[in-house]
N, C-alpha and C positions, 0 to 999 in steps of 0.2 A: 632408429635408436636400437641398440643392442638389448637383448632380453636381460642380460645381466644387470644393466643399468636400471631397467624398469624394476626388476626385483630388488635391487639395492634401495631405490627410492621407496618402494612399498615397505621394505624391512625397516628403513629409518622412520617412516611414518608410524609403523606399529610400535617401535621403541618409544617414540614421542608420546603416543597414546597411553602406553603402559606406565610411563612416568607421571601421568596425570593421577595415578592412584596415590602415590605419596603426597603429591601436591594437594589433593582433595582431603587426605588425612590431616594435613597441616591446617587446612581451612576448617575442618571439623574441630580441631584443637582450639583454634582461635575462637570459634563460636562457643565452645565449652568454657574457655577462660572468661569470655565476656559475660556469660551467664553467671558464673561465679562472682564476678565483679559486681554485677547488678544486684545479686543477692546480698552481698556485703553492704552495698549502699542502702538497700531497703532495710537491712538489719540496723544500720546506723540511724536511719530515719525513725525506725520504731523505738530506738533507745533515746532519741532526742526529740525530734519533731519532723513531721512529714511535710510535703509540699503544701503551702498555705493558700487559702482563698479567703478574701474578705468580702462579706456581703452586708451591705447596710451603710448606715443605721436605718432601722425600720421602726416606725411608730405603730405600736399595737394597742388597740383599745377594745376590750371585750364589752359586750352588752347583754342584758337579760330583759326579756319582754314577758310580763305577767298578764295573762288573758283570763278573764272570768268566762267560763263556758257553762251555759244553763242546759241541763238535761231533764226532759220530762218523761216520767215513767207512769204506767197505769197498773194498779194492783188488781187482784182477782175480783174485788167488789166494784170495779169500774171507776175507782177514784184515781184521779191524776195527781201526780206529785212532781214538783220541780226542784231539782237539786243543782246547786251552783258549785262548780269545781274550778280550781285554778290550774290553768295550763301554762307551763313555763317553756319559753323558747330561748335558746342561747346562741350567740354568734359573736362576731368580732369584725372589726375593720382593720386593715393594715395599710398605712400611708407611707409612701416613699418621699424622700426629701424634695423640697422645691429647688434648692440649690445644694450642691455638694462639691467641696474642694478637698483633694487629697494631696498632701505634701509629705514625701518620704525620702529618706536617705537609707542606703543599703550598704552594710559592711559585711564582707565575706571572710570566711576562715576555712581552713582545710582540716578535716578530721581523718586520720589514717587508721587503718586496721590491716595488719599484715602488709601485703604488697599494694593494697588498694586504698583509695582515698575518695572522700565525698566532699562536695562543697556545701557548707552550711552558711546561711546568711542571717543577719540580724537587721530587721526592718524597724527603724524609728519613724513613726508616722503620726501625722496629725490630720484628723478629719473634722472639718467644720463646714457649717452651712445653715440652712433654715428649713423649717417645715411650714406649710401653709394649711391652717385649720379654718375651713369655711364655717359660717355660723350654723348651718344645718348639719355639718359634720357627716355628710352623706347618710342622713338619718334613714334607717330601713323603714319602709312604709308598712303599716299594719295596725290593727286595733290593739287595745290594751295599754298598759303602762310600761314605758321603756326606762330601764335603769342602766346607766353607764358605769362600767367598772373602772378600776384604777389603770391608768395608762402605763405602758411599758415601752422603754426604748431598747431595742434589740440590735446587737451587732453580731453578725455571724462570723465565726472563725472556724475554719475546717478542723484544725487540730489545736484545741485550747491549751495543750501542754506547752505550746510555744510562747505563751504570754509571759513576759518578764517585767520585773520592776513595777508591778502594779499598773493600774489604769486610771487616768485622770479624766473626769467627765464634768463638763460645765453645761448646764441646761438653763437657758434664760437667766443666767446669773446665779443659779443655785447649784449645789453639789449633791445630787440624790445618791442614795445608797445603791451599790452594785451587788449583783448576785450572779453566781456561776450558772451556766446553762443557757441555751437558746430557747426559742419558741418555734416548734415545728410548724404550727399553723401560720406563722409569720413568714415562712420560707427560709428560716435560719435555725436549723435544729441544734446546732452546737455553737458555743460562744459565751456571751454573757448578756445580761439585761439589767436595766435600772428601773426602779419604781418611781414614776413621776407623779403619782397621786391622781386626783380627779381633775383632768384638764377641762372637762366639760363645764365645770363650775365657773370658769373664767371666760367662756364664750359669750359674746354679746351680739349686737346686730351687725358687726363687721368682722371680717376674717382677722385672725391673729397669726403672726409669723414668729414663733419662738425660735431662737438661735441655739445651736449646740456646738460643742467643741470636745473632741475625744482625742487624747494623746496616749499612745501605748507603744511598747516595744515587743516585737514579735520575732521568734526564732523559727526558721524553716529550712527546708532542704531542697536544693536544685531548682525550684520553680515557685513563682509568686503570681497569683491571679487576683484581680479586683473586679467586682461586678459594679458597673457605673450606674447606681440606682437613682441618682438625682435626675429631676426633670432637665436640668442642665448640670453636667458633671465636668470637672477639670481635674486631671490627675497629673502630678509632676513627680518623677522619680529620678534619683541620681545615685551613682555608685562608681567606685573605682574599678569595677570589673570591665575589662576592655572587650569582651566577646559576648555581648548580650544577644539572645535570640528572642525577638518579640513574638509573642504567641497570642492566641485568642482570636475573636472575630473582629476586633477593633485594633488597628495599627496606629502607632504614634504619629503626630503631626510632622510636617516637612522640616520643622525646625530642630529635629532631634540631632544631637551632637554625639559623635563617636570618635574616640581617639585612644591612643595607647594608655592614657591616664584614666580612662573610664568613659562613662556615658551620662548624658542627661536627656530625658525623654518626657514629652508632654502629650497627653491625650485630651481631646475635647469632644464631647458627644452630648446628645439630648434624647429625650423619649421619642422625638420624631424620627430619629435615625435608628433607634434600637427597638421601639415598641415594648419597652420593658414594663411600662405601667400595666398594660393589658396582660402581659405574660405573668406578672407578679400576682394579679388578681386571680388568674387561673391557678397559679401555684397555691395561693392562700385558701381558695375555695374548694378545689378538687384535688390538691396535692400533686398536680402534674408540674413538677418543678424543673424538670430537665431542660426544657426550652429557656426558662428564665436563667438558670445557672450557666448555660452555654454562652450567653451574651456577656463575655468577660474580656478583659484586656490583661495582658501579663507579660512576664519576662522570664526566660530560663537562663540559668547560669551554667553554661556548658562550654566545653572546649570546642572550637570550630571544627577541628579535625581530631576526633577521638582516637586514642591509641589503637584500640582493637579494630575500629573501623578503618583506620589507615593501613594496618597490617592486612586486614581482609581484602582491602582494595589492591594491595601489592600482590597478594596471592592470586588474584584474578588475572594478573598479567603473567603468571607462571608459565602457562602454555605458550604465550607469545615469546617469552625469554628462551624456552627450550627450542621452539621452532626457529627463531632467528639464529641461535647458536648452531643448530644442526644444519641450517641453510648455509652458514659460513663454512662449516666443515665440508659440506658437499661441494661448495665452490672451490675449496682448496683441492679437493679430490680431482675435479674435472679440469681445473686450470693448471695444476701442478703435477697431474698424473701420479697422485699419491693414493695408496690403499689404506683406508681407515676402516677398521673392523667395527661391526655394529656394537660389540661389547664396549669399545672405546667411546662410541656415541653414548651408550648407556651410562658409563662412568661419569662423563662430563654432565649429562642430564641429572644424575643423582646428586652431584655437587651443587647444581643449580637449585634442586629441590631442598637440599639441606640448608641453603641460604635462608629460606623462609622460616625454618625451624629455629635457626640461630636468631633471626630477627625477633620473633615473638618472645623467646625465652630471655633474651638480653633486654628487650624493651621494658619488661616489667620491673627491671632493677635499675637501669641507668638512663632511661628515657629513649624515645624513638630515634632522635637524630644521631646520638653517639652509638646506639645499637646498630643502626643502619650502616654507619661508617665502619664499625668493627666487622660486621658480617660481610660487607662488601669487600673489605681488604682481605679477609681470610679466604673467601671464595675466589677472588680474582688471582691471588697469589697461587693458590692450589691449582686452579685450572690453567693458569699461564705456565706453571712449571710442568704440568702434565702434558699440555698441548705442545710445548716445545719439544718434548721427546716424541710425541705422536707424529708431528709434522717434520721431524728430523732437522729442526733448526731452532736455536734459541731466539734468533731474531724474529722468526715467525711466531714463536710462543709469546714473546714480549709484545709484538704487535697485536696479537689476538687478545692479550690481557688488557692492553690499553683500550682496544675497541670495546671489550666487555665492561671495563670501568666506566667508559663514556656512556654506555647503555644504562648502567646502574645509576649514574648521575642524572641522566634524563628521566629515569623512572622516579627518582627522589623529587625532582622538581615537579613532575606530573602529580605525584601523590600530595605534595604540599599545596598545590593549586586547587582552589575550590571552584573558581569560575571558569577556568580555561582547561580543565582536565581533558575533556572530550576533544577539544581542538588540538591540544598538544599530542594526545595519543594518536589521533588521525595523521598528524604531520609526521610523527615518528615512524608509523607503519609505512607511509608513503615514501619517506626518505630511504628506509631500508629496501623497499621494493625498487626504488629508482637506482640505488647503488648496485643491487644485484643485476638489474637489466643492463646497466652501463658496463659492468664488469664482464658480462657474457654476451655483449652485443656482436662480437665476431666469432662466437663459439659455434662450431659445427656439431650440433647435438647428435646427428646421425652417425658421426664419426667417432663418438665416444666409445671406447672399448674395442674398437676395431684394431686389427693387427697393424694395418698400414694407415697412417694418419693422412688426412687430406692436406693439401697445401695450406688451406685456410687455418686448419687446426694447428699445423706446424708453426705457422706465423704467429698464432696466438701464444703458443708455448714459448717461442723465442722471445716475443715481446714481454711476456710475464717474467 
């Protein structure tokens, strides 16, 4: 191979690497715009309600133990004196439901600010089930007189600002008063609680199972989590949102239905599967609540292919686009004996880099699909017109534009595919390599640039 050809390939490679600078600048711009969008969404959440988590209900019962402690002292005269003092110990027990059923429907709405939008949801939910109170009520052992306090029913809400239209509570056929604020020692520091009175007065020789029913409307942003605190828990959620992302450590049952009209999902779990009873006791006693709160199930209301994520993915293919275009140029050079200057390579590469800038700027205003079509059309027409003059043939320019449009079309399908992106990308690269190998299968690479062409090279030129 002639030295001039080797230097030409090296120079083309250097131009391709230099064009990565504007491509990386566009990638940085995408990351910056995404950060601004996330900040706007967080600001919207701060002004309305953040992502919600429901914990409970939890039955919280404080107790006080009064112990008489006798202390004997001896004075200077050797006389002993016994003094009785009262020692007071305080504690509490926190019981999780024996059964818990959560039925909820979720309605979504969009809230816009400038170019950005956030998904807010309204959860209309009913929690019902039973508690099991054994006769001894897990009585703490020890001397003295034990006094039980007034029981509280606590429901934890991560952001209480999201509660709407009041809360309806039915406890064993009664409607106790509700108060704002959670109970930190119950494992639910924010939310609301109800005063149930002295439940211990109704305990007899057998366990009692009071029932409860809580109905509320809750506003949240982006994500909803539920801690399945019941010994047996069933959660059923339904929404018109077609793209749910199920999160948490517990996934829904196999009967979950997803369609363009929305989703319905059901979770079933127990303390045997989650160990939540022991984790909650650790949370209530030593305030180590992170393991307890991590055992949640939930759903996120997100787009399956985010705008900025999609543009960022397309920018990752920028170097591949430039490389394939330069490879096509080089094949024209060697097959058609045309001289293409490195500056002309750089001009076409710059147009390819500008495509991604057009894509991100237009997508924020008119959506990704239409922005992709407009950016593709502008770049294909510009490059096709320019290449037609570089290759000294309008037909070649039109053919190059068609090939470039097909490449952009394949990239769009690849970007829109979540499950087959890697497979399609690998097949695209393989197809381009196969086309290059087939086109140059008879090429005499040692004869490129020589004054006298070999018979094989001449045959290639004539057939081309």
